[in-house]
VEXLO-696392 format. One line per 4 residues: their letters; for each residue x, y, z negated of N, C-alpha, C. Coordinates in steps of 0.02 Angstrom, whole numbers. Atoms other than C-alpha are relative to their C-alpha. Layout:
! residues N
A> X Y Z X Y Z X Y Z  ...
***
This chain:
! residues 516
MSAE> 68 -60 32 -5519 -1095 -1277 -63 9 83  36 -36 -67 -5684 -1076 -1179 -18 40 35  33 -83 -17 -5748 -932 -1067 -67 -2 -42  63 -19 16 -5878 -843 -1152 -44 52 26
PLSA> 58 -46 -74 -6018 -730 -1051 31 97 -83  -26 -64 37 -5932 -554 -1114 -40 68 34  47 -8 -15 -6075 -474 -1059 -9 80 -26  -25 -56 47 -6080 -268 -1105 -67 -14 -56
PSEK> 55 -7 32 -6230 -231 -1228 -74 -6 28  90 -8 -17 -6430 -254 -1185 -3 79 22  17 -69 -22 -6503 -101 -1122 -53 40 -93  34 -32 76 -6614 -90 -1296 89 28 -33
ATSS> -13 -45 40 -6477 -97 -1391 79 74 29  -21 -91 -23 -6354 61 -1281 -43 24 -7  48 -54 -19 -6511 158 -1273 11 -2 -80  -3 -28 68 -6523 147 -1462 59 63 -37
TGAT> -59 -53 34 -6424 275 -1611 21 -36 -73  -41 2 99 -6324 260 -1769 30 -71 -12  -64 68 -4 -6237 117 -1822 7 -68 39  -5 58 -21 -6314 -31 -1756 -2 -29 33
AASC> -26 3 -94 -6275 14 -1572 56 18 0  -90 32 -18 -6107 12 -1615 41 -57 6  -28 50 -10 -6071 -119 -1707 -38 -59 27  48 36 -52 -6175 -216 -1575 50 11 62
ARLV> -57 -4 -58 -6057 -147 -1435 59 -75 -17  -83 41 3 -5898 -277 -1383 36 57 -12  -82 -53 -14 -5735 -204 -1404 25 -31 21  -80 12 -55 -5596 -206 -1293 42 37 4
VVTG> -79 -22 -13 -5433 -181 -1277 32 21 61  -68 -21 -71 -5331 -94 -1144 53 30 -29  -76 -5 -6 -5169 -86 -1111 -9 72 44  19 -27 -56 -5099 44 -997 -58 78 -4
ATGY> 27 -33 -19 -5213 180 -1029 23 55 9  -15 -48 -30 -5110 305 -1000 21 12 72  -19 -35 -100 -5066 259 -814 -44 -12 39  60 0 -71 -5182 278 -652 -59 -17 -35
VGGR> 41 50 15 -5282 125 -673 -54 -17 -62  34 -23 72 -5296 128 -861 -31 56 -12  28 -54 12 -5336 307 -881 -64 5 42  45 23 -64 -5479 270 -727 -43 -61 -78
LVPR> 36 45 36 -5533 127 -840 -50 23 -54  28 -10 94 -5580 175 -1009 -51 58 3  91 -41 -4 -5739 307 -980 -54 -44 72  41 56 -15 -5796 154 -860 -21 -37 -45
LLEA> 9 53 44 -5788 53 -973 -66 25 -82  9 -19 51 -5862 158 -1117 -84 3 0  63 -20 -23 -6023 214 -984 -16 -78 9  19 89 19 -6047 0 -983 4 -28 -55
GYRV> 21 -2 102 -6079 27 -1177 64 -76 -48  -71 36 27 -5901 -62 -1236 20 61 -26  -19 -55 64 -5826 4 -1387 88 -14 28  -71 25 -47 -5615 21 -1316 38 25 -68
RCLV> -59 -36 3 -5473 20 -1416 57 2 53  -48 -23 -39 -5319 88 -1332 85 -21 -29  -73 -6 39 -5156 0 -1372 67 55 51  -22 -47 -42 -5012 153 -1330 65 10 -34
RDAS> -68 -16 18 -4837 181 -1350 -15 94 -45  16 -65 75 -4887 382 -1431 -54 8 51  85 -39 -6 -5043 436 -1451 -18 48 42  11 -76 -20 -5018 591 -1405 -5 -5 104
RLQG> 4 -14 -77 -5024 560 -1238 -50 -14 32  85 -11 -31 -5208 525 -1235 -32 67 10  39 -40 -10 -5270 679 -1278 12 32 48  6 -66 -51 -5352 775 -1180 -57 -36 53
RSGL> 39 62 -34 -5438 602 -1095 -59 13 -18  80 -17 0 -5592 593 -1039 -45 -81 -36  23 31 51 -5700 500 -1179 21 -39 -82  -59 18 83 -5564 511 -1332 -19 -3 -61
PQVE> 16 -8 54 -5659 528 -1471 -69 -33 8  22 39 8 -5763 403 -1427 55 -116 -20  -43 73 -10 -5589 264 -1423 9 -9 -61  -19 17 27 -5515 189 -1523 104 16 -20
VVTG> -49 46 -27 -5326 199 -1539 45 -42 -54  -3 62 52 -5192 79 -1616 63 43 78  -57 -15 -16 -5006 145 -1588 58 -65 -5  -40 52 -19 -4880 -11 -1506 27 -6 50
DVLR> -34 19 -60 -4782 -101 -1389 13 -50 36  -2 58 -21 -4803 -232 -1291 62 -39 29  -52 -13 -5 -4623 -245 -1295 29 -32 -95  14 -8 86 -4654 -262 -1490 -36 -63 -28
PESL> 49 49 17 -4744 -430 -1546 -21 15 -51  3 -6 69 -4745 -390 -1716 -77 54 6  57 -59 -35 -4855 -197 -1632 -63 -43 16  74 7 -39 -4997 -309 -1561 -22 -40 -43
AAAM> 43 28 31 -5089 -394 -1704 -73 52 3  68 -38 32 -5199 -247 -1759 -29 39 55  70 -34 -59 -5260 -201 -1579 -29 -43 3  3 45 -27 -5277 -373 -1560 -93 -45 -95
VGAV> 69 46 56 -5435 -387 -1703 -50 12 9  71 -11 -14 -5608 -399 -1677 0 2 86  -3 -25 -66 -5574 -368 -1472 -39 -81 17  4 38 -22 -5667 -502 -1368 20 -20 70
AAYY> -22 15 -60 -5578 -460 -1201 64 66 1  -53 -31 9 -5403 -384 -1185 30 11 81  3 -15 -70 -5361 -275 -1030 82 -6 2  -88 7 25 -5164 -303 -988 14 27 84
LVHS> -29 -75 -48 -5110 -135 -849 72 -4 -44  -83 -39 30 -4925 -119 -906 46 -45 56  -69 24 -37 -4795 -160 -787 77 28 18  -87 -40 -4 -4595 -110 -735 -6 28 78
MAGG> 13 -6 -44 -4601 -13 -588 66 34 26  -49 -13 7 -4436 68 -612 64 -7 -35  -5 -3 96 -4386 -5 -764 102 -22 7  -104 37 19 -4191 -53 -703 -3 -71 3
EGFH> -28 72 16 -4104 -194 -731 -31 -12 -30  31 51 39 -4187 -356 -816 -61 12 -1  85 -21 39 -4371 -267 -785 -39 -73 8  51 86 27 -4419 -445 -736 -45 -65 -78
ERDI> 9 19 65 -4368 -511 -885 -62 1 -86  48 -57 51 -4452 -385 -979 -68 1 12  32 0 -14 -4596 -400 -922 -32 -87 -8  46 45 27 -4637 -578 -938 9 -18 -69
AAAR> -29 -12 105 -4579 -558 -1136 -52 23 -11  39 -65 30 -4700 -417 -1144 -68 -54 -1  67 29 -19 -4847 -539 -1069 -1 -43 -22  17 64 50 -4800 -706 -1149 -12 21 -97
SFAR> 25 -12 50 -4805 -589 -1306 -75 30 -2  63 -29 8 -4963 -491 -1274 -46 -77 -16  47 61 2 -5051 -695 -1233 -15 -20 -68  -6 58 76 -4996 -776 -1401 -53 53 -66
AAAD> 41 -66 58 -5062 -594 -1494 -91 -2 16  81 34 -31 -5248 -633 -1385 -3 -68 -30  17 52 17 -5229 -792 -1441 -38 -32 -75  17 -36 60 -5211 -734 -1614 -35 -2 -40
AGVG> 37 -33 -4 -5328 -646 -1625 -85 -24 22  65 3 -7 -5471 -743 -1553 -4 33 51  39 -31 -28 -5490 -636 -1414 -44 -66 67  30 11 -87 -5587 -684 -1244 12 -31 59
RIVY> -31 -2 -66 -5509 -662 -1098 48 56 -12  -87 -38 -30 -5363 -560 -1024 -30 -13 73  26 -30 -70 -5400 -463 -870 77 16 24  -70 -31 -24 -5248 -434 -781 5 33 58
LGGL> 16 -28 -68 -5206 -322 -624 58 -19 46  -65 -3 -18 -5073 -399 -513 6 55 54  -12 -30 -63 -5005 -379 -340 -36 -21 55  45 58 -68 -5099 -436 -180 104 -22 20
GDPR> -25 48 -43 -4987 -586 -65 4 -69 -12  9 75 -17 -4960 -742 -26 74 -27 -8  -45 14 41 -4866 -827 -144 88 -50 27  -32 44 -51 -4776 -937 -5 27 10 46
TGLS> -58 -20 -39 -4689 -809 85 64 35 -26  -20 -45 73 -4569 -695 34 16 55 4  38 -50 30 -4637 -582 -53 77 36 -47  -77 -29 4 -4508 -449 -121 26 16 -103
GHLR> -23 3 71 -4452 -450 -299 -67 57 -44  31 -20 86 -4560 -320 -394 -88 -37 25  48 12 37 -4722 -430 -320 4 -35 -15  7 48 35 -4661 -579 -359 -6 -6 -91
SRQA> 16 15 105 -4651 -541 -558 -48 51 -7  66 -16 34 -4800 -442 -547 -64 -106 2  54 71 -28 -4894 -643 -486 49 -36 -55  -42 68 49 -4731 -738 -611 -30 55 -87
TGDA> 47 -13 68 -4828 -600 -739 -55 -15 -26  64 4 -4 -5009 -662 -720 14 -85 -22  -15 70 -5 -4919 -843 -717 2 -22 -99  -16 1 50 -4834 -773 -893 -71 -8 -65
LREG> 27 -16 49 -4994 -741 -970 -49 -35 -15  -4 96 4 -5057 -896 -929 17 -57 12  -36 82 30 -4972 -1016 -1013 -48 8 -95  65 17 96 -5092 -967 -1197 -64 -41 57
PVPV> 77 45 -27 -5235 -1026 -1183 -69 35 -9  54 -33 -34 -5334 -866 -1160 -12 -23 61  19 -18 -94 -5424 -882 -985 -11 56 3  -14 -36 -23 -5355 -761 -888 -25 70 81
TEFR> 33 15 -82 -5463 -669 -741 87 50 22  -97 -49 3 -5304 -605 -636 -21 31 96  -15 -55 -68 -5332 -473 -487 49 37 35  -41 -6 -36 -5235 -473 -365 -15 69 67
AAVV> -16 -63 -27 -5232 -289 -242 67 13 19  -68 -34 -50 -5133 -210 -120 5 88 -31  4 -72 -9 -5127 -25 -88 -65 14 -29  79 -20 39 -5264 68 -205 -27 71 27
VGSG> -5 -58 -25 -5320 230 -115 -47 31 -10  35 17 25 -5369 312 -224 40 120 -28  -42 -49 19 -5330 532 -289 35 -16 -60  -56 31 64 -5138 512 -390 0 -77 12
SISF> -35 48 13 -5118 339 -354 71 20 66  -34 -50 -29 -4959 342 -297 57 -64 77  -14 40 -57 -4959 207 -147 -65 64 28  22 -59 -51 -5100 354 -63 46 72 -6
EMIR> -45 -50 -15 -4991 479 -131 67 39 77  -54 19 -25 -4856 415 -41 -22 37 57  8 -19 -90 -4945 423 139 -21 73 10  -12 -77 -23 -5014 572 99 31 54 -11
YLTE> -80 -45 -25 -4852 652 72 22 0 65  -63 -28 -90 -4778 604 262 -52 9 7  19 -45 -57 -4918 629 345 -48 51 17  31 -76 12 -4963 801 284 71 55 20
RLPV> -70 -39 11 -4785 859 293 60 -27 90  -45 21 -34 -4711 751 434 -39 -5 90  39 36 -25 -4792 775 613 28 -48 54  -69 92 -21 -4670 646 693 11 -45 -24
MICP> -25 35 31 -4672 511 590 27 -36 -1  -87 57 -2 -4498 396 598 -62 -53 -37  29 76 55 -4595 217 565 48 -53 16  -59 60 20 -4460 67 528 -71 -41 16
QWVY> 48 60 12 -4556 -118 515 -38 21 -9  34 43 45 -4625 -134 387 -69 63 2  74 -52 -21 -4759 37 459 -26 -42 9  50 39 -66 -4814 -102 575 -27 -67 -36
TRVQ> 19 62 69 -4857 -233 409 -85 1 4  83 -16 18 -5053 -281 382 1 11 -76  6 -30 62 -5100 -224 220 -68 14 0  73 4 -1 -5283 -236 146 -15 48 -40
PIGV> 0 -61 31 -5300 -69 61 -66 4 -53  74 -5 38 -5473 -20 -85 18 39 -37  -16 -79 43 -5511 116 -152 -33 -21 -74  -14 37 86 -5496 105 -332 -68 27 -50
DDLL> 60 8 42 -5682 152 -383 -7 -66 3  0 58 9 -5704 -23 -321 28 -46 -29  -31 18 2 -5572 -71 -376 -43 -18 -102  23 -30 48 -5605 5 -542 -70 -50 -7
RYLV> 52 29 53 -5800 -97 -562 13 -69 16  -65 82 24 -5689 -274 -508 17 -3 -66  -51 -25 53 -5602 -215 -683 -65 -22 -38  57 25 41 -5768 -192 -753 -18 -55 -30
EALD> 38 25 -13 -5888 -294 -705 26 -112 -8  -41 42 8 -5778 -452 -735 -1 -48 -80  62 2 78 -5836 -470 -911 -74 -3 -30  63 47 -31 -6004 -509 -865 -17 -33 41
VPSS> -40 80 -81 -5931 -654 -738 11 -55 -55  -41 77 26 -5912 -794 -855 54 -37 32  -53 41 -58 -5868 -878 -703 79 15 36  -49 -31 -14 -5719 -762 -681 60 5 -24
AGQT> -46 47 44 -5630 -845 -824 34 -28 42  -55 82 -26 -5474 -937 -789 15 32 128  22 -6 -69 -5483 -870 -588 57 75 17  -49 -67 -20 -5362 -768 -472 -38 30 34
VEVG> 37 -21 -36 -5455 -666 -362 10 59 24  -26 -48 -68 -5417 -544 -207 -25 29 -4  52 -39 -29 -5495 -396 -159 23 40 25  -2 -47 -76 -5502 -276 -39 -35 37 28
GADV> 71 -52 -39 -5582 -148 67 -22 -40 42  2 17 -54 -5668 -183 209 29 1 50  -72 -10 -67 -5528 -153 334 43 -35 -29  -98 19 10 -5357 -227 351 33 55 31
RTYG> -52 -77 -52 -5247 -86 457 71 -37 -23  -55 22 44 -5074 -86 440 25 88 -25  -5 -66 45 -4979 76 336 20 74 49  -14 -62 -24 -4942 176 484 -81 4 30
DMML> 87 -21 -15 -5152 152 540 -21 45 -58  31 -56 74 -5171 213 346 -11 53 28  -54 -55 6 -5036 348 379 -74 52 68  63 -43 -68 -5160 410 567 -70 13 -36
GYAQ> 93 -29 50 -5338 368 460 1 69 -39  -17 -52 46 -5262 476 343 -20 96 33  -35 -49 -63 -5231 613 482 -69 -20 30  74 9 -49 -5396 582 576 -58 19 -78
VRGL> 23 -56 53 -5486 640 397 38 68 12  -13 -55 45 -5396 800 367 -4 21 79  -1 -21 -100 -5408 828 565 74 14 -13  -60 8 -8 -5228 793 577 50 -41 83
RRRL> -24 31 -57 -5132 805 740 85 -40 -18  -56 9 20 -4994 677 693 28 -99 67  -15 44 -60 -4884 528 790 64 -36 -13  -88 83 18 -4753 354 756 14 18 44
QPVP> -67 28 -64 -4578 347 831 14 -18 -51  -38 89 51 -4534 174 779 59 35 41  -53 13 -10 -4355 161 749 22 -83 -11  -7 32 26 -4271 -13 758 41 -22 -63
VLTP> -34 51 67 -4160 -30 586 -29 86 -24  23 -45 75 -4226 71 407 21 -41 -40  1 20 61 -4190 3 290 -54 12 -67  60 -29 64 -4313 -13 142 54 33 -66
VLSS> -46 -37 23 -4160 63 72 17 65 -3  -3 -124 -40 -4128 250 170 -77 -33 -4  80 -31 -38 -4338 221 203 -13 29 -73  10 -32 88 -4331 272 -2 7 54 -8
YWVH> -54 -38 23 -4213 390 9 -68 56 44  13 -35 -70 -4304 463 183 -90 32 -70  96 -4 45 -4490 461 40 43 39 -47  -10 -31 80 -4374 535 -106 19 72 11
LVTP> -12 -76 -30 -4351 692 15 -37 27 -6  51 5 -26 -4497 683 107 -68 33 -76  77 6 53 -4646 671 -64 50 -10 -50  12 -38 97 -4641 707 -249 27 -86 -30
IPST> -33 69 48 -4576 508 -279 19 -16 23  -77 -14 -25 -4403 495 -292 13 -94 17  -56 67 -72 -4308 335 -203 -17 -69 -68  29 51 59 -4351 230 -400 -45 -31 -12
IARP> 86 46 18 -4526 189 -380 -8 10 77  -18 -24 -89 -4520 226 -169 33 -71 14  -31 45 -54 -4392 64 -130 -79 -78 -46  63 113 -14 -4520 -98 -230 -60 37 48
LIEG> 37 -13 -38 -4654 -11 -150 16 -21 87  -32 13 -80 -4554 -13 37 -5 -66 -22  1 58 16 -4503 -187 -30 -58 -35 33  78 39 -13 -4686 -241 -39 -31 -17 89
LRSE> 27 -14 -73 -4735 -185 126 29 -35 48  -39 27 -51 -4614 -298 212 -39 -59 14  69 71 -20 -4750 -434 186 -68 -1 1  19 -6 -25 -4872 -449 239 -98 -27 -61
VVVR> 44 -5 69 -5045 -407 104 -43 -4 -13  68 14 -5 -5223 -481 153 -28 -50 -27  19 33 40 -5340 -554 42 -37 -81 76  31 62 -13 -5361 -735 81 -28 -66 -11
DDSA> 78 62 -37 -5508 -830 41 -46 45 -62  64 -32 -14 -5664 -773 -24 -23 2 -55  13 -7 85 -5669 -757 -223 -49 51 -20  36 -45 40 -5718 -616 -234 -78 -2 13
ARLF> 78 -14 -7 -5872 -616 -139 -40 -59 -20  25 46 26 -5906 -754 -231 -36 14 -58  6 -15 81 -5888 -719 -418 -51 80 12  31 -57 8 -5941 -519 -367 -33 1 58
PDIH> 77 -13 -32 -6120 -535 -253 0 64 34  50 -74 11 -6153 -349 -297 39 36 41  -42 -23 -35 -5989 -281 -233 -12 -1 64  -10 -18 -94 -5952 -221 -54 38 45 -1
PVDY> -53 -77 -21 -5796 -101 -40 -18 8 56  33 -26 -65 -5815 19 66 77 -20 62  -69 33 -61 -5681 30 235 51 69 -29  -82 -56 32 -5511 146 189 -32 62 20
LSAV> 20 -77 -39 -5593 306 298 -59 27 -74  40 -10 52 -5730 304 174 52 4 -60  -28 -38 52 -5617 293 12 60 35 26  -17 -68 3 -5496 418 94 -26 60 -12
RAAV> 48 -48 18 -5652 533 106 -5 47 -62  15 -10 75 -5676 515 -64 49 30 -33  -82 -12 33 -5485 516 -130 -13 87 21  11 -81 -16 -5482 698 -25 -82 34 -15
ATLE> 19 -57 23 -5615 773 -67 -2 18 -76  -10 -13 52 -5591 734 -239 73 70 -54  -76 -33 7 -5406 827 -236 -37 58 38  8 -86 -34 -5492 987 -146 -53 18 -52
DGTV> 40 -66 68 -5614 1017 -300 52 -4 -78  -44 25 42 -5478 971 -414 -48 -54 -92  8 40 42 -5537 831 -519 18 -53 -9  -43 70 -1 -5407 715 -533 9 -4 -46
ETSW> 9 21 72 -5448 602 -680 121 -31 -30  -70 3 44 -5265 546 -683 46 -12 75  -67 -11 -35 -5098 526 -596 52 -67 0  -96 57 0 -4940 413 -549 25 18 -58
ADAL> -56 -48 37 -4846 532 -638 -5 -1 -92  33 -10 80 -4932 513 -802 37 -64 -37  1 23 46 -4873 371 -863 82 -31 46  -53 28 -35 -4702 297 -743 72 53 -25
ATSR> -65 -22 6 -4521 335 -808 35 65 68  -34 -42 -49 -4436 492 -720 97 -6 -7  -105 23 4 -4238 536 -686 9 6 -62  -33 0 78 -4252 588 -880 -21 -48 -18
GDRA> 4 45 45 -4318 444 -954 -72 23 0  73 66 43 -4508 385 -1039 28 17 -77  -42 11 38 -4433 451 -1183 -78 14 -76  58 22 57 -4562 473 -1346 30 85 12
PKVL> -29 -105 15 -4551 698 -1379 54 11 -75  -55 -28 27 -4427 775 -1477 -39 30 -55  26 -23 23 -4449 847 -1624 77 69 3  -51 -77 2 -4357 1042 -1599 -7 4 -66
TTQD> -16 -59 67 -4268 1110 -1745 99 20 18  -91 -40 7 -4087 1202 -1797 21 -32 16  -27 66 15 -4033 1047 -1823 49 -26 46  -30 33 -67 -3997 980 -1662 45 36 38
GMLV> -66 -41 -34 -3851 1114 -1588 -53 11 62  63 -40 -45 -3996 1187 -1493 23 82 31  4 -59 -30 -3963 1332 -1376 -58 53 18  65 -52 18 -4112 1461 -1413 -8 44 46
EQRR> -12 -62 -32 -4158 1585 -1287 -87 28 -27  96 -29 39 -4330 1688 -1363 -33 64 46  20 -77 2 -4428 1845 -1296 -65 -20 17  75 15 24 -4586 1918 -1339 -31 51 28
LQVS> 25 -43 -24 -4710 2032 -1275 -75 -1 -29  66 7 35 -4864 2121 -1349 -39 7 95  44 14 -55 -5016 2065 -1227 -49 31 -17  52 -34 28 -5166 2157 -1234 -60 -43 35
ADPA> 45 69 -34 -5294 1996 -1191 13 -43 -75  -19 59 56 -5342 1858 -1354 46 -29 34  -52 46 -7 -5248 1734 -1365 -27 -86 68  52 73 -60 -5368 1598 -1257 -2 33 81
EVFA> -62 -31 -70 -5326 1715 -1113 56 4 11  -88 -22 -11 -5158 1748 -1127 18 -116 -4  -12 54 -31 -5158 1545 -1143 -20 -34 42  45 13 -47 -5238 1510 -1017 33 15 67
ICAA> -22 14 -38 -5134 1577 -898 70 -29 20  -80 12 3 -4977 1523 -958 -5 -78 39  13 46 -36 -5061 1353 -941 -17 -26 55  18 24 -48 -5105 1350 -748 83 24 39
IGGE> -91 -16 2 -4890 1395 -730 -12 -69 46  -75 40 -35 -4803 1293 -593 -74 -46 56  48 30 -34 -4925 1175 -449 9 55 81  -12 -3 -42 -4959 1277 -317 -27 104 -10
RGYG> -33 -77 32 -4955 1460 -416 39 10 -16  -92 -8 5 -4796 1436 -458 -4 33 -68  -15 -22 88 -4699 1541 -608 -10 77 15  -1 -83 0 -4724 1715 -560 44 51 24
YAAW> -49 -50 -38 -4581 1783 -520 48 -41 32  -58 9 -20 -4429 1756 -402 -18 -90 35  1 101 -21 -4534 1565 -331 60 -4 48  -61 21 -2 -4383 1573 -236 56 -50 -1
TWEV> -37 29 10 -4273 1539 -338 -42 -99 -26  42 57 15 -4401 1382 -420 8 -47 49  -27 58 -82 -4371 1305 -243 59 -26 -5  -61 7 -25 -4228 1315 -232 16 -49 -58
RGAV> -11 49 56 -4200 1221 -400 -29 -55 -6  39 51 -18 -4313 1096 -333 27 -24 29  -45 50 -31 -4216 1050 -202 64 -26 -14  -81 10 34 -4066 1053 -287 -16 -85 -22
DRLV> -1 37 31 -4151 937 -406 -4 -84 39  -33 68 -10 -4183 814 -282 49 -27 63  -66 26 -10 -4040 801 -174 29 -33 -46  -51 71 45 -3958 702 -318 -33 -21 -54
GGVG> 47 23 41 -4096 622 -360 -42 10 -65  42 26 54 -4201 681 -469 -89 19 34  90 22 -22 -4418 727 -461 13 68 26  -13 -106 -58 -4391 946 -379 -69 -37 -30
LRRG> 67 -38 2 -4556 1030 -381 -35 -36 19  65 43 -56 -4674 895 -261 -29 -16 -52  40 19 19 -4740 844 -402 -50 11 -29  58 -45 4 -4841 980 -430 -38 9 -81
RRDP> 48 17 43 -4991 952 -548 -59 -44 15  90 41 23 -5171 851 -603 -48 47 16  56 -16 -9 -5281 975 -610 17 82 15  -32 -72 -23 -5251 1189 -574 -3 5 -46
RELR> -24 -63 83 -5296 1247 -756 -11 -49 -50  -1 7 62 -5316 1117 -864 64 -37 -26  -56 13 32 -5167 1034 -966 -4 -42 -19  -14 42 40 -5139 873 -1060 93 -22 -6
VGDA> -93 49 31 -4975 790 -1145 -11 -33 37  -41 47 -42 -4892 674 -1046 -10 13 85  45 -55 -49 -4966 781 -892 69 15 48  -72 0 -70 -4792 790 -752 -26 79 52
LDFW> 20 -81 6 -4802 984 -715 36 3 47  -84 -22 -47 -4663 1007 -557 50 -55 -53  -12 63 45 -4519 936 -648 4 8 -79  17 30 69 -4585 957 -818 -38 -58 -20
RVEA> 58 24 15 -4688 854 -932 -57 18 -49  90 -15 38 -4835 908 -1046 36 -39 -77  4 38 69 -4763 859 -1210 -47 35 -66  32 -13 46 -4870 964 -1342 -48 93 59
VEPA> 52 -53 -24 -5024 1066 -1287 -66 17 -73  17 -20 93 -5109 1145 -1468 -52 59 25  55 -65 -13 -5279 1251 -1349 15 91 -53  8 -60 15 -5242 1436 -1362 55 35 -62
RLLR> -55 -19 31 -5096 1438 -1456 71 -1 29  0 48 0 -4965 1323 -1403 12 -61 67  11 50 -54 -4899 1250 -1241 72 -51 1  -38 13 12 -4745 1146 -1254 17 -48 83
LRAE> -5 18 -57 -4654 1089 -1076 85 -20 6  -83 48 -12 -4490 960 -1058 19 -4 47  -24 -2 -88 -4373 972 -900 0 -84 -7  -13 86 -36 -4357 803 -821 26 15 42
MKVP> -55 4 -73 -4247 870 -659 60 -16 -73  -59 -2 0 -4098 847 -678 86 50 -18  -42 -37 34 -3962 915 -810 22 -9 -65  -45 30 61 -3822 886 -940 -27 16 -41
GSAW> 18 28 90 -3922 878 -1085 -94 3 -12  56 -9 -40 -4094 900 -1110 -25 88 -40  51 -108 -17 -4230 1088 -1091 -34 -11 -27  78 -22 -6 -4373 1124 -1140 -19 71 -31
LQFE> -19 -67 -3 -4474 1284 -1110 -76 6 -52  52 -21 43 -4605 1357 -1230 -44 44 -9  25 -90 0 -4741 1474 -1249 -49 -15 -48  31 1 42 -4826 1520 -1387 -46 53 -14
TIPA> 81 -73 -20 -5036 1638 -1405 6 22 -73  38 9 72 -5013 1715 -1576 -9 73 2  36 -56 13 -5146 1849 -1642 18 58 -20  -37 -64 34 -5071 2023 -1654 -44 80 12
DGGT> 36 -70 -35 -5137 2215 -1679 -35 15 63  73 18 -37 -5306 2158 -1588 11 -60 83  -21 18 -22 -5201 2076 -1458 30 -63 6  -31 78 -19 -5082 1924 -1409 91 21 6
LLVQ> -57 17 23 -4906 1904 -1480 53 -56 47  0 91 -61 -4842 1781 -1307 81 18 -36  -90 21 9 -4671 1712 -1357 17 -54 20  -71 18 -63 -4564 1646 -1214 86 -49 -56
TAFF> -59 24 36 -4445 1503 -1304 31 -64 59  -39 44 -30 -4303 1410 -1206 40 -17 -7  -12 26 72 -4243 1278 -1317 62 -37 77  -21 69 -31 -4078 1166 -1217 37 -15 -35
APKG> -64 52 46 -3963 1036 -1302 42 -32 37  -71 27 -43 -3795 1015 -1205 6 -67 -44  -56 55 8 -3706 868 -1158 49 5 15  -106 -23 11 -3525 903 -1205 -14 42 45
LPGL> -35 -94 -22 -3427 1042 -1104 -46 -5 62  40 4 -82 -3534 1002 -935 -57 43 -10  77 -6 42 -3707 1033 -1051 22 74 -14  -19 -76 25 -3613 1203 -1111 23 64 61
AYWY> 16 -52 -65 -3563 1260 -965 -45 22 38  48 -20 -14 -3717 1239 -887 -26 49 -8  71 -34 41 -3810 1327 -985 35 88 -41  -46 -69 -22 -3672 1480 -984 -1 23 59
GLYP> 13 -12 -74 -3647 1495 -801 -68 31 13  74 -33 -28 -3842 1497 -764 -18 51 -38  21 -10 33 -3857 1592 -895 -24 62 22  6 -74 -44 -3865 1774 -820 -68 -33 63
VHSK> 32 6 -41 -3966 1698 -657 -79 -29 -60  82 5 63 -4122 1616 -815 -17 29 -38  25 -44 63 -4098 1760 -925 -52 60 45  71 -55 -84 -4198 1851 -735 -42 -11 4
IFSG> 96 9 -23 -4336 1751 -704 9 -26 -55  76 20 57 -4377 1701 -889 -31 82 -22  26 -79 -18 -4372 1909 -883 -71 -9 28  66 19 -61 -4466 1877 -750 -68 -32 -16
MIAA> 72 35 11 -4583 1778 -788 -50 22 -51  49 -2 43 -4639 1805 -945 -29 75 -12  57 -73 -24 -4691 2008 -893 -41 -21 48  46 -15 -62 -4796 1929 -744 -44 -22 -13
LAAE> 61 77 15 -4887 1779 -854 -41 65 -45  20 -60 86 -4913 1971 -985 -32 33 20  28 -27 -66 -4965 2071 -822 -49 -26 10  38 51 -10 -5076 1928 -774 -51 -2 -40
ASRQ> 26 6 102 -5155 1912 -965 -66 85 4  48 -76 49 -5208 2089 -966 -30 38 72  64 1 -38 -5265 2109 -803 -69 -11 -7  46 -1 0 -5377 1999 -800 -46 35 -42
ALVQ> 29 -21 75 -5423 2053 -984 -48 41 16  32 -33 -14 -5468 2210 -908 -39 -18 51  71 16 -88 -5561 2157 -749 -68 -43 -49  89 47 57 -5693 2039 -880 -27 57 -38
ERDS> 26 -62 59 -5701 2214 -1000 -33 42 56  38 -38 -61 -5753 2303 -837 -76 -41 4  33 51 -32 -5860 2151 -784 -66 0 -69  25 -24 70 -5940 2165 -950 -72 30 16
VRGA> 10 -82 19 -5962 2337 -961 -81 15 48  53 -39 -67 -6080 2341 -791 -42 -34 -1  23 17 15 -6157 2205 -835 -47 33 -34  62 -7 80 -6237 2292 -1006 -32 81 39
***
C-alpha cells in the first residue's frame, strides 16, 4: 500500500462550522489514550483538526480527559483481535502507543501478537498509516530485553502492508513522565546520590512537547511513511548529568558518589525504596540505560526540518513549571499495572462476601463543597487525621513491594477515573455525588474507600464507606486485627473532612456578606 498525504484539514475546512467541517476532518485512531504520551497526544490531534477515535479497554478511564466530548470512544483490546475492526473503520491513520513495561513473564510474546493483530486490522480496514513510538538504541549492541521488545514490536507492525512510521525515543522529559519522575525523585530526596555504572551511560533525552509535535506532524509528511525516525533533544548527557541538571534548575546542591558494583536488580530495589516507581517498573528502565541511547542518523532533521528540539535544561524548566502550576496533563501511573494489577472496576454488591464499615455525618455545606473537600484528599494534603499512621502504612507497603504513598496526585484539586492517588486508584467519580477509590496497597483481599455526598436538611449527608473483600483466613485476620486502628482513623478522617467543609462554607458565607 502506497503512502498518501495524511495532512490535517485545510484552514478553510477547520474554520468552518457544522457537519461539513466535521465530515471533512480526517479520522485517526489512538491506542494508549489512557497512558502518558497517548493522553497528551489526543488533544493535540484535535487542535490540529483531526477527528479522533480512542481504542480503550475501559471507557471510564477517559473520564475528565481534555477534549473527551469531541472524541469517539471504542471499547477493545489489542490482545483481542476481534475487537479491533470497529475501531479501524474509516480511519486514515492509527497510532500504536501500547507496550508492556512490567507485564511479567511472556510480555514479549504478547507485545508481538498484539502488534501483528493491530497491523492486520489496519490493513483490512484500509488504514493509510500506522504511527508507532518505540525505544531508541542501536540494535547491533546488547540492548535490554525491554528495548529489544520495543523494536521487535515495530518490526511486527511492519510485517503488514500498511506503511509504518516508527519514532524511537529515549528518556522523555516532561511532568509525569516515568523517566523524568525517577530523575526528579532521586535528585530531590538524595543530597548524595549513589551512582552505579549505568548512571554514566550516554543518553539523548527529548522534551515531551517536541516528541508530541513529531507524532502529530508525521501525518502531514508523506515521506515519513515506512521510515524509522530516531528523535532526541538538542544535547546528549549521561543519566548522572541529567540528575545534576535537574538539581541546577531546582537550585539544589547534589553530589554523585560512584560505586563499583550495583546491579540493575539492586538498583531497581533502591529506586523502589526512594521513589514512587515500583521495582518491577524501574528494572526495565535501568536495564535499558546500560546501553547508549543516542540518535545515530539525521532522518528527523531531514523529514521534519521545522522541528528544532530544545535542550535538556529547557525541557526540565518546562516540566518543573508545569508541576509548580499543578497543570499536569497525564502521569506514568495513569495506565500502568501496579502491585494490585490493572484490573477492571468491580461492581460492589452485598453478595460478594464483603465486610462493610460505614459512617455518616451531617455537614452544614452544600454537596458540591463537601465533595470538593473529599476529592482533595491525599498527596501533600494528606487524609485529615493521624497523618503519621498513613505514612507508616505507606512505608510498610513499599517495604513489602507495594506502591506506597509516594505516587501522590496528578492534580491537587481534580480527580478523574483511572488517576493514581497515593496507594489508591480512582475507580468512580460522579461530581458533587460520589467518589470511590480502590486500594492498590498490598492487602490479603480487595479494598475500597467510598465517599457519597447526599443533599439533606439544607446541607449534606456525608457517607464514608470502607469495603473489604477478604481473601481466605489471612484476609479476615487482617480486617479484624486492624479494625480498632482502622475504626479510629476512619472516624477521625470523616470528622476532619466534615469540619473542613463546614469551615470553608462559613468563610464563604462571611465573605459574601461582607461583599454585599
